[in-house]
Backbone bond lengths (Angstrom), bond angles and torsions (degrees), N, CA, C in turn:
res aa  C-N    CA-C-N  psi(-1)  N-CA   C-N-CA  omega(-1)  CA-C   N-CA-C  phi
1 M - - - 1.467 - - 1.530 110.43 -
2 C 1.320 114.40 -32.18 1.455 118.85 -175.95 1.515 110.66 -112.42
3 D 1.376 118.28 41.10 1.454 121.94 173.63 1.524 108.36 -62.05
4 G 1.332 115.04 149.11 1.459 117.95 -175.38 1.508 110.37 66.65
5 W 1.353 114.26 48.52 1.464 119.65 -169.82 1.506 112.66 -62.90
6 R 1.309 118.21 -25.76 1.468 118.76 -178.05 1.520 110.72 -64.55
7 H 1.347 116.14 -30.71 1.458 119.26 -179.96 1.527 111.26 -93.31
8 R 1.339 115.89 -27.34 1.460 118.57 -174.12 1.525 113.06 -103.62
9 A 1.329 117.89 0.18 1.460 119.64 -176.89 1.522 112.81 -56.48
10 P 1.328 120.81 -47.69 1.471 119.04 177.96 1.520 112.16 -59.94
11 H 1.342 116.67 -38.94 1.469 119.66 -179.83 1.526 110.09 -66.31
12 C 1.344 116.76 -43.05 1.466 120.45 179.97 1.528 110.92 -64.56
13 A 1.335 116.54 -39.80 1.463 119.91 179.40 1.525 110.73 -63.90
14 S 1.326 116.63 -43.37 1.467 119.46 179.47 1.515 110.94 -67.24
15 L 1.349 117.11 -35.94 1.458 120.18 178.07 1.520 110.93 -66.52
16 G 1.359 115.96 -41.46 1.459 119.26 178.22 1.517 111.66 -63.99
17 S 1.323 116.53 -40.40 1.466 119.92 178.19 1.519 110.99 -64.49
18 F 1.329 116.05 -38.57 1.460 119.96 179.13 1.528 111.08 -65.36
19 L 1.356 116.36 -42.82 1.462 119.58 179.56 1.518 111.23 -65.01
20 L 1.341 116.73 -41.54 1.459 120.16 178.43 1.513 110.99 -62.57
21 L 1.340 116.20 -42.68 1.457 119.56 178.94 1.519 110.91 -64.82
22 S 1.322 116.99 -37.32 1.464 120.92 178.77 1.525 110.66 -64.48
23 I 1.340 116.32 -41.50 1.461 119.85 179.11 1.521 110.79 -64.58
24 L 1.336 116.46 -43.96 1.462 119.84 179.71 1.522 111.40 -62.49
25 Q 1.332 116.91 -40.29 1.460 120.20 178.34 1.523 111.32 -67.35
26 A 1.350 116.32 -39.48 1.459 119.43 -178.87 1.523 111.98 -69.35
27 A 1.328 117.33 -32.47 1.456 120.36 -177.91 1.523 112.35 -70.73
28 G 1.316 118.14 -20.02 1.458 121.08 176.13 1.516 113.81 87.18
29 W 1.321 114.84 -175.91 1.452 120.30 -174.29 1.533 114.61 -64.08
30 P 1.369 120.52 -27.82 1.473 117.70 -179.16 1.521 114.18 -61.30
31 I 1.333 117.93 -17.07 1.464 118.37 -178.89 1.527 112.04 -81.34
32 I 1.341 117.35 -12.50 1.469 120.44 -178.95 1.534 111.60 -60.49
33 P 1.370 119.51 -46.32 1.478 117.71 176.58 1.522 112.92 -59.57
34 L 1.330 117.20 -32.95 1.459 120.12 179.12 1.531 111.31 -68.82
35 V 1.322 116.49 -38.33 1.459 120.08 176.65 1.529 109.89 -62.97
36 L 1.323 116.40 -43.39 1.470 120.27 178.05 1.530 110.90 -63.73
37 C 1.344 116.63 -39.73 1.464 119.99 177.69 1.533 111.16 -63.65
38 S 1.333 116.43 -39.18 1.463 119.26 -179.79 1.532 110.88 -65.11
39 I 1.333 116.96 -39.73 1.466 120.56 178.40 1.525 110.33 -66.03
40 A 1.343 115.86 -44.24 1.465 119.71 179.61 1.525 111.10 -64.31
41 A 1.334 117.23 -41.26 1.463 120.42 179.93 1.528 110.95 -63.38
42 L 1.329 116.94 -41.86 1.466 119.93 178.81 1.523 110.97 -62.76
43 A 1.330 116.75 -42.46 1.469 120.44 179.00 1.536 110.73 -63.74
44 L 1.341 117.00 -41.34 1.462 120.40 -179.79 1.526 111.65 -66.55
45 V 1.325 116.65 -39.98 1.468 120.21 179.75 1.536 110.16 -63.33
46 I 1.321 116.66 -44.96 1.466 119.93 179.19 1.527 110.55 -62.73
47 E 1.345 116.42 -44.54 1.465 120.23 -179.46 1.528 111.79 -62.82
48 R 1.330 117.09 -40.26 1.461 120.45 179.86 1.528 111.81 -69.28
49 F 1.319 116.76 -38.62 1.462 119.24 177.53 1.532 110.65 -60.80
50 L 1.328 116.35 -40.54 1.462 119.77 -179.62 1.531 111.42 -72.11
51 S 1.323 116.87 -37.52 1.462 120.26 -175.17 1.521 112.74 -79.52
52 L 1.315 118.13 -26.51 1.459 121.23 -175.10 1.525 112.89 -101.16
53 R 1.320 116.04 23.03 1.455 118.36 173.65 1.534 110.07 -68.02
54 E 1.314 115.91 146.76 1.457 120.24 -175.79 1.525 112.03 -59.56
55 G 1.331 117.10 -38.10 1.452 119.94 -179.35 1.516 113.48 -66.54
56 R 1.328 117.75 -25.19 1.465 121.04 179.85 1.514 112.44 -91.33
57 V 1.320 117.78 -15.38 1.464 120.58 -176.31 1.521 111.42 -109.73
58 A 1.327 117.47 -60.53 1.462 120.66 -174.93 1.521 110.52 -142.79
59 P 1.340 117.87 81.38 1.467 120.01 176.32 1.523 111.17 -56.78
60 P 1.319 118.58 134.23 1.471 120.73 -171.06 1.530 114.45 -59.17
61 R 1.336 118.73 -36.94 1.465 122.29 -172.78 1.525 113.27 -99.63
62 L 1.322 117.21 7.44 1.463 118.63 -172.41 1.523 111.97 -65.51
63 V 1.317 118.47 -43.93 1.468 120.49 -178.08 1.526 110.47 -62.24
64 D 1.329 116.78 -43.16 1.468 119.51 178.31 1.523 111.38 -61.55
65 E 1.325 117.10 -39.65 1.460 120.33 178.96 1.519 111.50 -65.95
66 V 1.329 117.21 -40.85 1.468 120.38 179.76 1.528 110.06 -65.36
67 I 1.316 116.80 -44.08 1.466 119.71 178.79 1.533 110.87 -62.98
68 S 1.323 116.86 -37.17 1.465 120.36 178.68 1.522 111.29 -66.74
69 V 1.330 116.85 -42.16 1.466 120.62 -179.04 1.520 111.15 -68.63
70 T 1.337 116.76 -34.43 1.470 120.77 -176.88 1.527 111.50 -102.26
71 R 1.318 116.76 33.28 1.465 120.11 -176.63 1.531 111.33 -64.36
72 T 1.322 117.36 -35.10 1.467 120.28 -174.52 1.523 113.17 -110.53
73 S 1.330 117.88 -25.29 1.468 119.27 -177.36 1.524 109.52 -159.69
74 L 1.313 114.86 164.71 1.455 120.12 176.27 1.527 109.53 -70.29
75 P 1.339 117.83 145.25 1.461 120.43 -176.33 1.520 111.50 -75.72
76 P 1.341 117.75 161.46 1.469 120.67 175.97 1.525 111.40 -70.89
77 A 1.329 115.78 171.53 1.461 120.94 -173.87 1.525 112.53 -63.42
78 D 1.340 118.07 -39.02 1.453 119.29 -177.97 1.533 111.63 -66.11
79 T 1.323 117.09 -35.28 1.463 120.36 176.27 1.525 111.07 -66.71
80 I 1.324 116.48 -40.48 1.465 120.16 177.73 1.522 110.53 -64.34
81 N 1.332 116.89 -39.15 1.471 120.01 178.40 1.536 111.41 -64.13
82 K 1.333 116.57 -39.59 1.463 119.74 176.84 1.524 110.95 -65.18
83 L 1.316 116.63 -37.06 1.463 120.63 176.95 1.519 111.10 -63.70
84 A 1.329 116.47 -40.77 1.469 120.38 179.84 1.518 111.75 -64.65
85 D 1.331 117.32 -30.84 1.458 121.00 179.40 1.530 112.76 -81.37
86 N 1.318 116.96 -6.98 1.462 120.29 -174.08 1.524 112.50 -71.86
87 S 1.331 117.09 -47.55 1.460 121.16 -172.87 1.524 108.52 -171.61
88 A 1.330 116.35 179.30 1.466 120.54 175.64 1.524 110.61 -64.08
89 L 1.318 116.77 -42.23 1.461 119.68 176.02 1.525 110.63 -63.19
90 G 1.312 117.31 -38.44 1.458 120.41 177.37 1.519 112.21 -60.74
91 R 1.335 116.80 -38.66 1.473 119.89 178.24 1.527 111.28 -64.94
92 V 1.333 116.15 -38.53 1.467 119.39 178.79 1.529 110.32 -65.10
93 L 1.315 116.71 -47.62 1.463 120.15 -179.97 1.518 111.34 -64.00
94 A 1.335 116.71 -40.49 1.461 120.50 -179.86 1.520 111.19 -63.68
95 H 1.326 116.55 -36.99 1.464 119.69 179.78 1.529 110.42 -63.92
96 G 1.337 116.56 -42.53 1.458 118.98 177.74 1.519 112.59 -66.07
97 L 1.326 117.10 -39.59 1.463 120.46 178.64 1.524 111.60 -65.96
98 R 1.344 116.74 -37.89 1.468 119.48 177.09 1.518 110.77 -63.66
99 A 1.353 116.40 -41.54 1.466 119.56 179.19 1.524 110.95 -62.51
100 A 1.342 117.17 -40.22 1.467 120.01 179.11 1.519 111.48 -69.85
101 T 1.327 116.83 -34.57 1.469 120.17 178.45 1.521 111.32 -69.08
102 A 1.333 116.40 -40.37 1.466 120.08 -178.67 1.517 111.97 -71.71
103 E 1.340 116.98 -28.82 1.471 120.49 -177.99 1.530 108.55 -129.94
104 P 1.333 116.74 92.83 1.477 119.78 -176.17 1.525 113.29 -57.88
105 R 1.315 118.31 -32.31 1.467 121.79 -178.32 1.533 111.25 -99.97
106 I 1.297 117.28 33.69 1.458 121.29 -177.78 1.532 110.13 -62.75
107 S 1.316 115.06 140.22 1.459 120.36 179.23 1.525 110.41 -83.62
108 E 1.314 115.66 164.26 1.467 120.00 179.40 1.523 111.13 -62.59
109 A 1.335 117.09 -39.04 1.459 120.50 -179.44 1.527 110.98 -63.74
110 H 1.325 117.02 -44.28 1.467 120.07 -179.90 1.530 110.86 -67.39
111 L 1.326 116.77 -37.90 1.461 119.44 178.96 1.532 110.61 -66.09
112 R 1.328 116.50 -43.38 1.468 119.16 176.64 1.524 110.84 -62.24
113 G 1.329 116.14 -38.77 1.458 119.81 178.02 1.517 112.30 -62.09
114 A 1.348 116.99 -37.55 1.465 120.64 178.17 1.523 110.56 -65.45
115 F 1.325 116.63 -44.93 1.465 119.69 178.09 1.533 111.19 -63.50
116 E 1.325 117.00 -42.00 1.463 120.61 -178.47 1.526 111.48 -65.43
117 A 1.322 116.85 -40.23 1.468 119.83 178.96 1.525 110.58 -63.69
118 A 1.329 116.28 -43.97 1.462 119.43 177.97 1.521 110.85 -66.42
119 G 1.333 117.52 -35.40 1.457 120.65 178.66 1.520 112.04 -66.04
120 R 1.321 117.12 -41.16 1.468 120.05 177.96 1.518 111.07 -62.50
121 D 1.320 116.05 -41.51 1.462 119.51 178.01 1.529 111.14 -64.71
122 A 1.329 116.44 -39.44 1.465 119.75 179.52 1.520 111.35 -65.38
123 V 1.321 117.42 -42.85 1.469 120.72 179.05 1.519 110.52 -64.94
124 H 1.330 116.33 -38.56 1.471 119.60 176.93 1.523 111.24 -60.26
125 Q 1.324 116.55 -40.41 1.461 120.30 177.83 1.527 111.26 -68.19
126 L 1.323 117.56 -35.90 1.462 120.44 178.57 1.530 111.50 -66.01
127 E 1.314 116.90 -32.79 1.470 121.19 -178.25 1.519 112.91 -85.29
128 R 1.318 117.29 3.65 1.460 120.68 -179.80 1.534 110.28 -60.79
129 N 1.311 116.30 135.88 1.474 124.71 178.98 1.525 113.56 71.37
130 L 1.332 117.57 -4.43 1.461 118.70 -178.70 1.529 111.20 -72.02
131 N 1.327 117.34 -37.39 1.458 119.96 178.10 1.523 111.63 -64.28
132 A 1.336 116.47 -32.93 1.469 119.04 178.31 1.525 110.45 -65.10
133 L 1.331 116.99 -40.20 1.460 120.80 178.11 1.525 110.42 -65.87
134 G 1.322 117.70 -40.77 1.455 120.83 176.87 1.522 112.30 -64.99
135 T 1.330 117.03 -35.89 1.466 120.72 177.49 1.522 111.01 -65.09
136 I 1.324 116.73 -41.30 1.466 120.30 177.55 1.528 110.09 -62.95
137 A 1.326 117.07 -42.33 1.466 120.52 179.51 1.521 111.73 -62.20
138 S 1.333 117.17 -33.42 1.464 120.67 -179.98 1.524 112.46 -82.55
139 A 1.328 116.74 -35.46 1.458 120.25 -173.46 1.523 113.56 -85.43
140 A 1.346 118.10 -27.76 1.459 120.24 -175.17 1.538 113.11 -58.50
141 P 1.352 120.47 -44.99 1.471 118.33 177.65 1.520 112.82 -62.73
142 L 1.335 116.67 -35.67 1.458 119.42 179.05 1.517 111.20 -68.25
143 L 1.327 117.18 -39.43 1.461 120.20 176.52 1.527 110.68 -64.17
144 G 1.341 116.69 -39.71 1.455 120.10 177.25 1.514 112.04 -64.04
145 L 1.331 115.88 -41.96 1.466 119.91 177.81 1.523 110.83 -65.31
146 L 1.314 117.30 -39.03 1.460 120.37 177.25 1.521 110.80 -61.02
147 G 1.337 117.44 -44.18 1.456 120.31 178.34 1.514 112.35 -62.38
148 T 1.338 116.46 -38.51 1.465 120.19 178.62 1.528 110.64 -66.20
149 V 1.317 116.55 -43.40 1.472 119.90 179.75 1.520 110.56 -62.59
150 I 1.334 117.01 -43.56 1.462 119.73 178.32 1.522 110.52 -62.10
151 G 1.331 116.73 -43.02 1.464 119.85 178.23 1.513 112.64 -62.45
152 M 1.343 117.27 -41.22 1.461 120.95 178.99 1.527 111.26 -65.00
153 I 1.326 116.26 -39.99 1.470 119.62 178.08 1.528 110.31 -60.98
154 E 1.338 116.04 -44.27 1.463 119.62 179.47 1.531 111.40 -64.60
155 I 1.349 116.27 -40.15 1.466 120.14 -178.04 1.525 110.52 -65.65
156 F 1.330 117.89 -50.11 1.467 120.42 -177.67 1.514 112.07 -71.63
157 G 1.343 115.84 -28.74 1.462 117.72 173.98 1.515 111.76 -65.05
158 A 1.343 116.04 -43.36 1.464 119.95 177.58 1.520 111.12 -67.63
159 S 1.333 118.88 -35.57 1.459 121.72 179.52 1.517 110.97 -68.74
160 G 1.336 116.10 -36.07 1.459 118.88 178.18 1.514 112.37 -67.01
161 A 1.341 115.15 -34.11 1.463 118.21 179.07 1.525 111.38 -75.81
162 N 1.335 116.72 -27.11 1.462 121.69 -179.12 1.524 108.35 -114.10
163 T 1.343 117.00 98.28 1.472 121.37 -176.07 1.519 112.38 -67.84
164 G 1.303 118.70 -17.92 1.459 121.54 -179.12 1.513 112.43 -99.11
165 A 1.325 117.00 31.48 1.463 120.55 -177.16 1.530 110.72 -65.64
166 N 1.309 116.14 141.01 1.454 122.46 179.64 1.526 109.33 -78.17
167 P 1.348 119.27 126.78 1.473 120.38 179.86 1.535 112.57 -58.98
168 A 1.333 115.99 -34.92 1.465 118.37 178.58 1.526 111.04 -64.31
169 E 1.321 117.21 -41.04 1.458 121.03 177.93 1.529 110.37 -66.43
170 L 1.345 115.53 -37.11 1.463 119.41 177.94 1.521 110.85 -63.87
171 A 1.341 116.72 -44.64 1.457 120.46 179.03 1.528 110.68 -63.26
172 H 1.330 116.90 -39.87 1.463 120.06 178.03 1.517 111.11 -63.44
173 G 1.327 116.26 -40.59 1.465 119.71 178.93 1.517 111.85 -63.81
174 I 1.325 117.07 -38.56 1.463 120.52 178.42 1.532 110.35 -65.70
175 S 1.336 116.25 -42.92 1.464 119.20 178.99 1.520 111.31 -62.32
176 V 1.328 116.84 -37.95 1.459 120.22 177.49 1.527 110.37 -65.11
177 A 1.327 117.21 -40.10 1.464 120.62 179.58 1.524 111.19 -63.37
178 L 1.334 116.38 -32.37 1.462 120.00 179.86 1.527 112.98 -73.51
179 Y 1.331 117.47 -11.35 1.458 119.94 175.64 1.530 110.63 -56.61
180 N 1.313 116.71 -36.57 1.465 120.24 -178.07 1.528 111.11 -63.74
181 T 1.335 116.42 -44.44 1.463 119.44 178.45 1.525 110.88 -63.25
182 A 1.332 116.14 -44.54 1.462 119.48 -179.85 1.523 111.00 -62.32
183 F 1.333 117.30 -43.46 1.460 120.05 -178.99 1.524 110.58 -67.23
184 G 1.345 116.64 -35.80 1.463 119.46 176.89 1.520 112.12 -61.97
185 L 1.341 116.54 -40.05 1.461 120.00 177.36 1.524 111.23 -69.72
186 I 1.328 116.88 -36.58 1.468 120.16 178.23 1.525 110.78 -61.82
187 V 1.325 117.10 -35.42 1.467 120.75 177.84 1.523 110.95 -77.49
188 A 1.336 117.26 -40.63 1.462 121.20 -171.50 1.522 112.88 -72.74
189 I 1.336 117.75 -42.30 1.465 119.95 -173.13 1.530 112.02 -63.17
190 P 1.350 120.26 -51.28 1.479 118.12 176.94 1.529 112.74 -63.25
191 S 1.339 116.54 -36.47 1.470 119.08 179.78 1.522 110.72 -61.93
192 L 1.337 116.96 -42.47 1.459 120.29 179.19 1.528 111.23 -66.38
193 M 1.326 116.49 -40.11 1.468 119.76 179.34 1.517 111.20 -63.08
194 F 1.334 117.53 -44.59 1.464 120.04 179.00 1.520 111.03 -68.65
195 Y 1.329 118.10 -35.57 1.461 121.27 177.77 1.524 110.29 -60.28
196 R 1.331 116.10 -46.92 1.462 119.86 178.94 1.533 111.14 -64.67
197 H 1.324 116.02 -39.17 1.461 119.79 179.47 1.527 111.20 -62.73
198 F 1.326 117.06 -46.99 1.464 120.28 -179.59 1.530 110.90 -67.67
199 K 1.333 116.82 -35.05 1.465 119.91 178.95 1.525 109.94 -63.37
200 A 1.336 116.63 -43.83 1.464 120.01 178.69 1.529 111.08 -65.56
201 R 1.327 117.20 -38.14 1.464 120.03 179.31 1.524 110.88 -65.50
202 I 1.318 117.54 -39.86 1.464 120.90 179.09 1.523 110.46 -66.45
203 E 1.332 117.76 -38.28 1.464 120.00 177.21 1.535 110.63 -62.24
204 G 1.330 116.63 -38.85 1.452 119.47 176.09 1.515 112.39 -64.73
205 Y 1.332 116.52 -41.33 1.463 119.56 177.78 1.525 111.22 -66.49
206 T 1.318 117.40 -36.47 1.466 120.58 178.38 1.526 110.63 -61.15
207 L 1.317 116.21 -43.21 1.465 119.86 176.89 1.531 110.92 -62.90
208 A 1.326 117.21 -39.95 1.467 120.43 178.65 1.522 111.12 -63.34
209 L 1.328 117.79 -40.08 1.467 120.74 178.08 1.521 110.95 -64.38
210 E 1.329 116.80 -41.51 1.460 120.02 179.87 1.526 110.93 -64.68
211 Q 1.315 116.37 -42.94 1.460 119.32 179.74 1.529 111.69 -65.83
212 A 1.327 116.85 -36.88 1.460 120.15 177.77 1.527 110.84 -64.79
213 A 1.325 116.49 -42.24 1.465 119.65 178.85 1.525 110.91 -63.76
214 E 1.333 117.03 -39.29 1.465 120.21 178.95 1.524 110.85 -63.01
215 R 1.317 117.81 -34.80 1.470 120.41 178.15 1.528 111.61 -72.90
216 M 1.329 116.21 -34.19 1.458 119.48 -174.52 1.521 113.02 -79.53
217 V 1.323 118.85 -29.42 1.468 120.62 -175.24 1.529 111.67 -58.63
218 P 1.328 120.86 -54.92 1.483 118.30 179.89 1.520 112.81 -65.09
219 H 1.319 117.38 -31.67 1.464 119.87 178.87 1.527 111.02 -65.48
220 V 1.320 117.11 -46.85 1.473 121.08 -179.51 1.525 110.38 -66.93
221 L 1.332 117.39 -38.96 1.461 119.42 178.27 1.519 110.87 -64.33
222 R 1.308 117.22 -35.77 1.468 120.89 177.68 1.529 110.70 -65.56
223 L 1.339 116.11 -39.17 1.461 119.15 177.07 1.519 111.16 -65.29
224 G 1.343 115.82 -39.47 1.455 118.90 177.52 1.505 112.53 -65.07
225 S 1.326 116.91 -37.57 1.484 120.02 177.86 1.512 110.11 -65.39
226 G 1.348 117.51 -36.84 1.456 120.85 178.32 1.515 111.77 -64.17
227 R 1.331 116.14 -38.46 1.472 118.83 178.93 1.512 111.53 -68.90
228 R 1.329 116.56 -34.39 1.448 117.70 179.63 1.528 111.56 -71.68
């Protein structure tokens, strides 16, 4: 239909926009919540992709760099603050270093507790907005089904009042009512896929944070023993 796309691309784009607008108008008001859900889901997916980048969460070489810098002593406060601003993993490591700096004779249990508390906070921040995306993935099919049911009720109500209804018009009305279900699935399926993808990525980052803390605990305790 769109052969010679370089010349017909603007025409095809305008035709596609017109068809989409026609479908949205034909589906009626129940499709409005689905349109809003699709916009919200797109915004959440973009935000999560930007926030869950490896460089912002757990840079691969960060633990090695911290251990190298603190080979002989704990770092000063300004260095710890810069580490906390580096990434989510940096905040976890900085929290443990601050605890060791504030309490030179800190025990292993207290040091592990400091790392674990910072890790829980970091994971909570990583999961931000993820539940909203999962809610959209669960609710979109139901909203689509609701729109279809409302459309079917209106169609059969009008057919009952008009005994001479045209079967072709009735079939067209049913197909229009099903637009809501189709649009609900179009919103829900990608949302669910991205939700699962981000959930798996966060689980991987959680494991990385735990492994980093396990490496840092004996190192920090050794530095504390040296100071004593």
